[in-house]
N, C-alpha and C positions, 0 to 999 in steps of 0.2 A: 422386328417391330417396324410399322410401316411411320413414317416422317409424324404421323398428324397423331399417332398413338403414343410417340415418343412426347412430342409436343402437351398433350392430353396431362401426361402422367409427370411430368415437369412444373405443369401448371396445378394439380394437385396435392403435390409434392411441396409448393411455394407455399401453399397456402396452409397444409398443416403445418410448417416451418413457422409461418405466421403466429397463429395460435398456439405453437408451444410458446415463444416467444413469449406472448404476452399473458401466457397462464407462468412463464419463468419469471416476468419482473411481478407481477398478483404475486408468485409466495414467496420472492426475496421482499416483497413491502410488508409481508405477514409476517414474516420471519423477523426482520425490523421491529415491529410490533410489541411481539411476544419478547422480544430481548429488551426492547424499554420497557414492557410493563413489569419487565424480571429486575431489571434495573429500579424500576419505581419502587418496587416491595421492598426490594433491600435497604433501600433509601429510608422509604416509612417507616420497615420493622427496625432500625436501628435508630431511627432520629435522629438521622443528619439535616444540618439544617444548611440552607442556602448556603450561607456565609461561609462555612466547612466545605462545601463540593468546590465553592469559589477557590477556596486557598487552595484544596486538594487538588485541584487542575491547574491553577498556579504554578505552585511546586512541580507538579509533573512536567508542564511548558519548559520550567528553568532546569529540569532535570536533563530532559529531553536536548534543551541546548545545548548545554554546556557537555553534554556526549558529543555532539555533533563538533564543538570547536577543539575539544579533544585529540578527536579523530582527524580532524583536519589539519592539526599540528601536527600529529605523526605522518601524515601523508606529507607535508609539505617538509618533516626531518628528514622522512626516508627520499624524495627528491631531491632534496640537496645533497645528502651525502651518496646519491648515484653520481650525479652532477661533478663531486669531488671525486671519485673513485673512476670517471672516465675522463678525467680535466690531468689524473693521476696519469693513466694509462698512454692517456696525450705525450702527454711528457715524458715517458719513459720508450717509448718508440722512434721520439727527437734524438732522444738522444743517442 
């Protein structure tokens, strides 16, 4: 292949990539709209009030925060245990 032909092919491929990226963004947007529509249908079908949705969302956020706090505490406990074990090993070596 000549240099000019390679440059031409690269330009063509870049154009195709740009088109595919635009198509990807469009499809992702359509997917999000379809998912939102399904959620709205479920909410309407089950007659879930706005207040209940807010409450459910708040409970979910609180559960997530609680789980994150527990995980953080467990990690701190493990770190403390590792540090204590390391300290004990240092003491044994110096004795």
